[in-house]
C-alpha positions in Angstrom: -2.5 4.7 -11.4 -0.9 7.8 -9.9 2.8 8.2 -10.6 5.2 8.0 -7.8 6.1 11.7 -8.0 2.4 12.6 -8.1 1.7 10.4 -5.1 4.6 11.9 -3.1 3.1 15.4 -3.9 -0.3 14.3 -2.8 1.1 12.8 0.5 3.0 16.1 1.2 -0.1 18.1 0.6 -2.2 15.9 2.9 0.4 16.3 5.7 0.5 20.0 5.1 -3.3 20.3 5.2 -4.1 17.9 8.1 -0.8 18.1 10.0 1.8 15.5 10.9 0.0 14.6 14.2 -3.3 14.0 12.6 -1.8 12.0 9.7 0.1 9.8 12.2 -3.2 9.2 14.1 -4.8 8.2 10.9 -1.9 5.8 10.1 -2.5 4.1 13.5 -6.2 4.0 12.7 -5.6 2.4 9.3 -3.3 -0.2 10.7 -6.0 -1.1 13.2 -8.6 -1.5 10.5 -6.2 -3.9 8.6 -5.7 -5.7 11.9 -9.5 -6.1 12.2 -9.8 -7.4 8.7 -7.1 -9.9 9.1 -8.7 -11.1 12.4 -12.0 -11.6 10.5 -10.1 -13.6 7.9 -8.7 -15.9 10.6 -12.4 -16.4 11.8 -13.5 -17.3 8.2 -15.3 -14.1 7.7 -12.8 -12.8 5.1 -14.1 -10.0 2.8 -11.3 -9.8 0.2 -12.3 -6.4 -1.1 -12.2 -5.0 2.5 -8.8 -6.6 3.0 -7.4 -5.2 -0.2 -8.8 -1.7 0.7 -7.2 -1.7 4.2 -3.8 -2.9 2.7 -4.0 0.0 0.3 -4.8 2.5 3.1 -2.0 1.2 5.2 0.5 1.5 2.3 -0.6 5.1 1.7 -0.3 6.0 5.3 3.1 4.3 5.6 4.3 6.4 2.7 3.2 9.5 4.7 4.9 8.3 7.9 8.1 8.0 6.1 7.8 11.6 4.9 6.8 12.9 8.3 9.6 11.2 10.2 12.1 11.7 7.4 12.7 8.0 6.8 14.4 7.4 3.5 13.2 4.5 1.3 17.0 3.4 0.9 17.2 3.0 4.7 14.0 1.0 4.8 15.1 -1.1 1.9 18.5 -1.8 3.8 16.5 -3.0 6.8 14.2 -5.0 4.6 17.2 -6.8 3.0 18.7 -7.5 6.3 15.6 -9.0 7.8 14.9 -11.0 4.7 18.3 -12.5 4.8 17.8 -13.4 8.4 14.4 -14.9 7.6 15.8 -16.9 4.7 18.6 -18.1 7.0 16.1 -19.1 9.6 14.0 -21.1 7.0 17.1 -23.0 6.0 17.8 -24.1 9.5 14.7 -25.7 10.2 
């Protein structure tokens, strides 16, 4: 597996080579492909390998989106913690 620092270097090179606009478009396309695979799964046409591939693609593109828009992992983690606490609270209520 690629180390975190190596992955970040690869993401930065991809953004540099293809441009922030194109990588943002690719991120949108990859999310749509994941959406399509999830929709197929709901219709009992799941292909787990395709689903795994699309999850990986989305995670790679999300890492690039964070770099493009200068979104820190700490900031995202803080929002995740807030939303998880809210979810946990909602689960306890009902």
